[in-house]
C-alpha positions as CSV (number, residue, x, y, z in Angstrom):
1,M,195.2,168.0,17.7
2,K,195.4,164.9,15.6
3,T,197.6,166.0,12.7
4,P,200.6,163.8,12.1
5,G,204.1,164.9,12.8
6,M,205.7,166.8,15.7
7,A,203.2,167.9,18.4
8,V,202.7,171.7,18.7
9,F,203.2,173.0,22.2
10,K,201.3,176.2,22.4
11,Q,203.3,178.8,24.3
12,Q,200.2,180.4,25.8
13,S,198.3,180.4,29.1
14,V,195.7,177.6,29.2
15,G,193.5,180.0,31.2
16,D,193.0,182.2,28.2
17,F,191.1,179.4,26.4
18,Y,189.8,177.2,29.2
19,E,187.9,177.7,32.5
20,L,189.6,175.5,35.1
21,G,187.5,173.6,37.6
22,E,188.0,171.2,40.5
23,T,190.9,168.8,40.8
24,L,190.0,165.3,39.6
25,G,193.2,163.5,40.6
26,S,197.0,163.9,41.3
27,G,200.2,162.0,41.1
28,Q,203.8,162.6,41.9
29,F,204.4,165.2,39.2
30,A,201.0,165.7,37.7
31,V,197.6,167.2,38.6
32,V,194.4,166.6,36.6
33,K,191.6,169.3,36.7
34,R,188.3,169.5,35.0
35,C,188.1,172.3,32.4
36,V,185.7,173.9,30.0
37,E,186.7,175.2,26.6
38,K,185.5,178.8,26.4
39,S,184.9,178.8,22.7
40,T,182.7,175.6,22.6
41,S,181.7,175.0,26.2
42,N,183.0,171.4,25.8
43,E,184.4,169.7,28.9
44,Y,187.9,168.2,29.0
45,A,190.5,167.2,31.5
46,A,193.6,169.3,31.9
47,K,196.6,167.3,33.0
48,F,199.3,169.6,34.4
49,I,202.7,167.9,34.2
50,K,205.5,169.6,36.2
51,K,208.7,169.9,34.1
52,S,212.2,169.3,35.6
53,L,213.9,172.7,35.0
54,I,217.4,171.0,35.3
55,A,218.3,167.9,33.3
56,S,219.7,166.1,36.3
57,S,216.8,167.1,38.6
58,K,214.4,164.5,40.0
59,R,211.7,167.1,40.9
60,G,209.7,166.8,37.8
61,V,209.4,165.1,34.4
62,S,212.0,165.7,31.7
63,R,210.7,167.5,28.6
64,E,212.0,164.6,26.5
65,E,209.6,162.2,28.3
66,I,206.7,164.6,28.0
67,V,207.3,165.0,24.3
68,R,207.4,161.2,23.9
69,E,204.0,160.8,25.7
70,V,202.5,163.7,23.6
71,S,203.8,162.2,20.4
72,I,202.2,158.8,21.2
73,L,198.9,160.3,22.2
74,Q,198.9,162.4,19.0
75,E,198.9,159.2,17.0
76,L,196.0,157.5,18.8
77,Q,192.3,157.7,17.8
78,H,190.4,154.7,19.2
79,P,187.1,154.4,21.1
80,N,188.8,152.6,24.0
81,I,191.8,154.9,24.3
82,I,191.8,158.3,25.8
83,S,192.2,161.1,23.2
84,M,194.2,164.3,23.3
85,H,192.7,167.6,22.3
86,D,195.5,170.2,22.7
87,V,198.8,170.9,24.4
88,Y,200.0,174.1,26.2
89,E,203.4,174.8,27.7
90,T,204.6,177.3,30.3
91,R,208.1,177.6,31.8
92,T,207.2,175.2,34.6
93,D,204.5,173.0,33.2
94,V,203.1,171.2,30.2
95,V,199.3,171.0,30.1
96,L,197.7,168.2,28.1
97,I,194.0,168.8,27.3
98,L,192.5,165.3,27.3
99,E,189.2,163.7,26.8
100,L,187.2,163.9,30.0
101,V,186.8,160.4,31.4
102,S,184.4,160.8,34.3
103,G,183.1,157.3,35.0
104,G,185.9,156.4,37.4
105,E,188.0,153.3,37.5
106,L,186.7,150.0,36.2
107,F,187.9,148.3,39.4
108,D,185.8,150.6,41.6
109,F,182.8,150.1,39.3
110,L,183.1,146.3,39.5
111,A,183.7,146.4,43.3
112,Q,180.3,148.2,43.8
113,K,178.4,145.5,41.8
114,E,177.0,142.7,43.9
115,S,178.0,140.1,41.3
116,L,179.7,139.9,37.9
117,C,179.0,137.1,35.5
118,E,181.6,135.9,33.1
119,E,179.6,137.2,30.1
120,E,179.9,140.8,31.5
121,A,183.6,140.2,32.3
122,T,184.3,139.2,28.7
123,Q,182.6,142.4,27.5
124,F,185.0,144.6,29.5
125,I,188.1,142.5,28.8
126,K,187.3,142.5,25.1
127,Q,187.2,146.3,25.1
128,V,190.6,146.4,26.8
129,L,192.0,143.9,24.3
130,D,190.6,146.0,21.4
131,G,192.4,149.0,22.7
132,V,195.7,147.0,23.2
133,Q,195.3,145.5,19.7
134,Y,195.1,149.0,18.3
135,L,198.2,150.1,20.2
136,H,200.2,147.0,19.1
137,S,199.1,147.6,15.5
138,K,201.1,150.9,15.8
139,R,204.0,149.1,17.5
140,I,203.2,150.9,20.7
141,A,203.5,149.2,24.1
142,H,201.7,150.7,27.1
143,F,204.0,149.1,29.8
144,D,201.7,150.2,32.7
145,L,198.4,148.4,32.2
146,K,196.8,148.0,35.6
147,P,193.3,148.6,37.2
148,E,194.0,152.3,37.9
149,N,194.7,153.0,34.3
150,I,191.5,151.4,32.9
151,M,188.7,153.9,33.3
152,L,185.0,154.2,32.3
153,L,183.8,157.0,30.0
154,D,180.4,157.0,31.7
155,R,179.2,154.4,34.3
156,N,175.5,155.4,34.0
157,V,174.9,153.3,30.8
158,P,174.1,149.6,30.5
159,L,177.6,148.7,29.1
160,P,180.1,151.4,30.0
161,R,182.9,152.1,27.5
162,I,186.4,151.3,28.6
163,K,189.2,154.0,28.3
164,I,192.9,153.1,28.6
165,I,194.7,156.1,30.1
166,D,198.2,157.2,31.3
167,F,200.8,156.8,28.5
168,G,203.7,158.1,30.6
169,L,205.6,154.9,30.3
170,A,204.5,154.0,26.7
171,R,207.2,153.3,24.1
172,T,207.2,152.7,20.4
173,I,209.0,149.4,19.9
174,E,210.6,148.9,16.5
175,A,210.7,145.4,15.2
176,G,214.1,143.8,16.0
177,A,215.0,146.5,18.5
178,N,216.8,145.3,21.7
179,Y,215.0,147.5,24.3
180,K,215.4,147.0,28.0
181,N,214.1,148.9,31.0
182,F,213.0,148.5,34.6
183,F,209.8,150.4,35.3
184,G,206.1,150.1,36.0
185,T,204.0,149.1,39.0
186,P,205.8,146.2,40.8
187,E,202.8,143.8,41.1
188,F,201.6,144.3,37.5
189,V,204.9,144.2,35.5
190,A,205.8,141.3,33.2
191,P,208.6,138.8,34.2
192,E,210.9,140.1,31.4
193,I,210.9,143.6,33.1
194,V,211.8,142.1,36.5
195,N,214.5,140.0,34.8
196,Y,215.8,142.9,32.8
197,E,215.3,141.1,29.5
198,P,214.6,142.5,26.0
199,L,211.0,143.9,26.0
200,G,208.4,143.7,23.3
201,L,204.7,144.2,22.8
202,E,204.2,140.9,24.7
203,A,204.9,142.7,28.0
204,D,201.4,144.3,27.7
205,M,199.8,140.8,27.6
206,C,200.4,140.0,31.3
207,L,196.9,141.3,32.1
208,S,195.3,140.7,35.5
209,G,192.9,142.5,37.9
210,A,194.0,141.7,41.4
211,S,197.6,140.8,41.1
212,P,198.1,137.0,41.8
213,F,201.8,137.7,42.4
214,L,201.4,140.2,45.3
215,G,203.7,139.4,48.3
216,D,204.2,140.9,51.7
217,T,207.2,142.9,50.4
218,K,208.2,144.4,47.1
219,Q,211.1,142.0,46.8
220,E,208.7,139.0,47.4
221,T,206.3,140.3,44.8
222,L,209.1,140.7,42.2
223,G,210.4,137.2,43.1
224,N,206.9,135.8,42.5
225,I,206.7,137.6,39.1
226,S,210.1,136.4,38.0
227,A,209.3,132.8,38.8
228,V,205.6,133.2,37.6
229,S,204.5,131.7,40.9
230,Y,200.8,131.9,41.5
231,D,197.7,129.7,42.0
232,F,193.9,130.2,41.8
233,D,192.6,130.9,45.2
234,E,189.7,128.6,45.9
235,D,187.6,131.3,47.6
236,L,188.0,133.6,44.6
237,F,187.9,131.1,41.7
238,S,185.5,128.5,42.9
239,N,182.8,129.6,40.5
240,T,185.1,130.4,37.6
241,S,185.0,128.2,34.5
242,E,188.0,126.2,33.3
243,L,187.8,128.2,30.0
244,A,188.3,131.5,31.9
245,K,191.2,129.9,33.9
246,S,192.8,128.8,30.7
247,F,192.6,132.3,29.3
248,I,194.3,133.6,32.5
249,R,197.0,130.9,32.4
250,Q,197.9,131.7,28.8
251,L,198.2,135.4,29.6
252,L,200.4,134.8,32.7
253,E,203.0,132.8,30.8
254,K,206.7,133.5,31.5
255,N,207.9,132.4,28.1
256,T,207.0,135.3,25.7
257,R,206.9,132.9,22.8
258,K,204.2,130.8,24.5
259,R,202.3,133.8,25.9
260,M,199.2,134.7,23.9
261,T,199.4,137.6,21.5
262,I,196.7,140.1,21.3
263,T,195.2,138.3,18.3
264,D,195.3,135.0,20.2
265,A,193.6,136.6,23.2
266,L,190.8,138.1,21.0
267,N,190.3,134.7,19.4
268,H,190.3,132.7,22.6
269,P,187.2,130.5,23.0
270,W,186.3,132.2,26.3
271,I,186.2,135.6,24.7
272,K,184.4,134.3,21.6
273,S,181.9,132.2,23.5
274,Y,179.9,135.3,24.5
275,G,178.6,137.7,21.9
276,Y,180.0,141.2,22.1
277,L,177.3,143.6,23.0
278,E,178.1,146.7,20.9
279,E,177.3,149.9,22.6
280,D,174.2,151.5,21.2
281,S,175.9,154.7,20.0
282,A,173.2,155.5,17.5
283,A,170.7,156.4,20.2
284,P,172.9,159.2,21.8
285,E,173.7,160.5,18.3
286,A,170.0,160.5,17.3
287,E,169.1,162.2,20.6
288,M,171.8,164.8,20.1
289,K,170.5,165.4,16.5
290,A,167.0,165.8,17.8
291,E,168.1,168.2,20.5
292,Q,170.0,170.3,17.9
293,L,166.9,170.2,15.6
294,Q,164.7,171.3,18.4
295,S,167.1,174.1,19.2
296,Q,167.3,175.2,15.6
297,L,163.5,175.2,15.3
298,L,163.2,177.2,18.5
299,K,165.7,179.7,17.1
300,D,163.9,180.0,13.8
301,Y,160.6,180.4,15.6
302,T,162.0,183.2,17.8
303,I,163.4,185.1,14.8
304,Q,160.1,184.8,12.9
305,T,158.0,185.8,16.0
306,H,160.2,188.9,16.7
307,S,160.2,189.9,13.0
308,S,156.4,189.8,12.8
309,M,156.0,192.1,15.9
310,P,154.1,195.4,15.1
311,N,156.2,198.5,14.9
312,N,156.2,200.4,18.2
313,N,159.0,203.0,18.4
314,T,161.3,200.3,16.8
315,Y,164.0,202.8,15.8
316,A,164.3,204.2,19.3
317,R,164.5,200.7,20.8
318,F,167.1,199.7,18.3
319,E,169.2,202.8,19.0
320,H,169.1,202.1,22.7
321,F,169.9,198.5,22.1
322,A,172.9,199.5,19.9
323,Q,174.1,201.7,22.7
324,V,173.8,198.9,25.2
325,V,175.7,196.6,22.8
326,E,178.4,199.2,22.4
327,H,178.8,199.6,26.2
328,I,178.9,195.8,26.6
329,S,181.5,195.6,23.9
330,L,183.6,198.3,25.7
331,M,183.2,196.4,28.9
332,E,184.3,193.1,27.3
333,N,187.3,194.9,25.8
334,G,188.2,196.2,29.2
335,I,187.7,192.8,30.8
336,S,189.8,191.2,28.1
337,E,192.6,193.7,28.8
338,V,192.4,193.1,32.5
339,T,192.4,189.4,31.9
340,G,195.4,189.6,29.6
341,A,197.2,191.8,32.2
342,R,196.3,189.3,34.9
343,H,197.6,186.4,32.9
344,T,200.8,188.3,32.0
345,L,201.3,189.1,35.7
346,Q,200.6,185.5,36.5
347,G,203.2,184.4,34.0
348,D,205.7,186.9,35.4
349,I,205.0,185.6,38.9
350,E,205.5,182.0,37.8
351,T,208.8,183.0,36.1
352,L,210.0,184.8,39.2
353,L,209.0,181.9,41.3
354,S,210.9,179.6,39.0
355,I,214.0,181.9,39.1
356,Y,213.7,182.1,42.8
357,N,213.6,178.3,43.1
358,D,216.6,178.0,40.8
359,K,218.5,180.6,42.8
360,K,217.5,179.0,46.0
361,A,218.8,175.6,44.8
362,W,222.0,177.3,43.5
363,Y,222.6,179.1,46.8
364,K,221.9,176.0,48.7
365,G,224.5,174.2,46.7
366,E,227.0,177.0,47.2
367,S,226.2,177.1,50.9
368,E,226.9,173.4,51.2
369,T,230.2,173.8,49.3
370,A,231.2,176.7,51.6
371,R,230.1,174.7,54.7
372,K,232.4,171.9,53.6
373,Q,235.3,174.2,52.9
374,L,234.8,175.9,56.3
375,S,234.7,172.6,58.0
376,Q,237.9,171.6,56.3
377,V,239.6,174.9,57.3
378,H,238.3,174.4,60.9
379,Y,239.8,170.9,60.8
380,E,243.2,172.2,59.6
381,F,243.1,175.0,62.2
382,R,242.6,172.4,64.9
383,K,245.6,170.4,63.6
384,V,247.8,173.5,63.6
385,E,246.6,174.5,67.1
386,A,247.5,171.0,68.4
387,T,250.9,171.2,66.7
388,R,251.4,174.7,68.3
389,R,250.6,173.3,71.7
390,L,253.0,170.5,71.3
391,L,255.8,172.9,70.2
392,Q,255.1,175.1,73.3
393,E,255.4,172.1,75.5
394,D,258.7,171.1,73.8
395,I,260.0,174.7,74.2
396,K,259.1,174.6,77.9
397,V,261.0,171.3,78.3
398,V,264.0,172.7,76.4
399,D,263.9,175.9,78.6
400,A,263.9,173.8,81.7
401,S,266.8,171.7,80.4
402,L,268.8,174.8,79.6
403,K,268.2,176.2,83.1
404,T,269.3,173.0,84.6
405,I,272.4,172.9,82.5
406,T,273.2,176.6,83.2
407,G,272.9,176.0,86.9
408,K,275.2,173.0,86.7
409,Y,277.6,175.0,84.6
410,S,277.6,177.9,87.1
411,R,278.3,175.5,90.0
412,R,281.1,173.7,88.2
413,K,282.6,177.1,87.3
414,S,282.5,178.2,90.9
415,Q,284.1,175.0,92.0
416,L,286.8,175.4,89.4
417,V,287.6,179.0,90.5
418,A,287.8,177.8,94.1
419,L,290.0,174.9,93.1
420,R,292.3,177.2,91.2
421,Q,292.6,179.5,94.2
422,E,293.4,176.5,96.5
423,L,296.0,175.2,94.0
424,N,297.7,178.6,93.8
425,S,297.8,178.6,97.6
426,E,299.4,175.2,97.6
427,L,301.9,176.2,94.9
428,R,303.0,179.2,96.9
429,R,303.3,177.0,100.0
430,M,305.4,174.5,98.0
431,Q,307.7,177.2,96.7
432,E,308.2,178.4,100.2
433,V,309.0,174.9,101.4
434,M,311.4,174.3,98.5
435,S,313.1,177.6,99.2
436,S,313.6,176.6,102.8
437,L,315.0,173.1,101.8
438,H,317.6,174.3,99.3
439,P,318.8,177.6,100.3
440,E,322.0,177.5,98.1
441,G,323.1,177.9,94.7
442,A,323.3,175.8,91.7
443,T,322.2,172.5,93.1
444,G,319.1,174.1,94.4
445,G,318.5,175.8,91.0
446,I,318.8,172.5,89.3
447,H,316.3,170.8,91.6
448,S,314.0,173.8,91.3
449,S,314.1,173.7,87.5
450,S,313.5,170.0,87.3
451,L,310.6,170.3,89.8
452,K,309.1,173.1,87.8
453,M,309.4,171.1,84.6
454,D,307.6,168.1,86.3
455,L,304.9,170.2,87.9
456,N,304.0,172.5,85.0
457,P,302.4,169.8,82.6
458,S,300.4,168.3,85.4
459,L,299.1,171.7,86.6
460,K,298.4,172.9,83.1
461,E,296.3,169.8,82.4
462,F,294.4,170.2,85.7
463,C,293.8,173.9,85.2
464,G,292.4,173.6,81.8
465,G,295.5,174.3,79.7
466,E,296.5,177.6,81.4
467,L,298.6,178.1,84.4
468,C,298.0,180.7,87.0
469,P,300.5,183.5,87.1
470,E,302.1,182.3,90.3
471,A,302.7,178.8,88.8
472,K,304.6,180.4,85.9
473,Q,307.1,182.1,88.3
474,P,310.4,180.2,88.6
475,L,311.1,178.6,91.9
476,V,313.6,180.8,93.6
477,E,315.6,179.6,96.5
478,S,315.3,181.7,99.6
479,D,318.3,182.8,101.4
């Protein structure tokens, strides 16, 4: 799929066109499997990228990022860069059909070698630089160049071909654009990424194998990168030429204006000091052509031999052969229908699973909301319950106070009644005494009246404003 323009995401099941094999590798949101194209029997790698079904979800890769990666891969056609063959899309995944790179990582290949001379090192580095130069010529920055993303097409050849893979972080950098981001593998990022400075194609030029900035923690590693603090370990670089060290120093340069460009790197004396051993690609092509020629000759010979066979009930055999072919065709149609039904069912199951996961996430969110609301209601209920208990205690205190006041009132009332009775008795006794002291006439009446006038206000005030009936009676002199 190398046509320019927007990449076509085929809305079909990849299993209809490819036989899927074993898993070659996996990442956080991607799984890579070996596959064989049914129509050509060619081998490829199928990269299944899990899509995030919700824009804000972190459980997958957004379709926008996948489209950007596919668009970049669609533009690339270089011997040292992985190529893309096709793209398929389901509701949950995007499947990239990529060139099969089966030679493993360059780092593992070099680790297995007993020794690596600088001449061999330059051959590998030049291939990487050629790939990066091609990317930069298209204004594309990889932003994740590290040992894990530099693979070998086939390790069983004298000079394995390098393949740069994984363009998930790649971006097209327009000239003059002020682009900033913080991403990549911590020990292999450029200082301008750590310092959150404008990024350009130069960020790809901080190439290294084993990171010289690696610290005990992520923060220490990023601090070393930001300060470009490193040194050449004597144990590792004792046999390394000064020219090679110069090449490394000019790549690991903090100032992007002083850092080597891709052209500078390719023209560095260390790279140019060794001749570039071109891979002998003509031999495999000649071998393939000879194999195709032999196959064609064998095919022609078989047809010619069968055509020259003597007639021996040829028609009957042909009729029987035609019936067998017809039966096989019917069986193939039936198998195709069953396969189609299986893929349809598989698609329905994937859709149902996706719907289930969406609903599960929604119900989980609703359940969490309901739980919070219920917790708030429970909290308010506890507050109301505490207030009710306080009010009950206050009511009990008020009831006790009322009972006490009522008791005191009853006692005072009883005392008042007793006092009134005693006062009435005293008044009657005083009347009797007054009657006996003034038995006669007017003078006694005058004294009685004045005494009554003197006693009535005092008695009225003492008795609460009302005199008892006896007190209201005039004092009458007894005979």
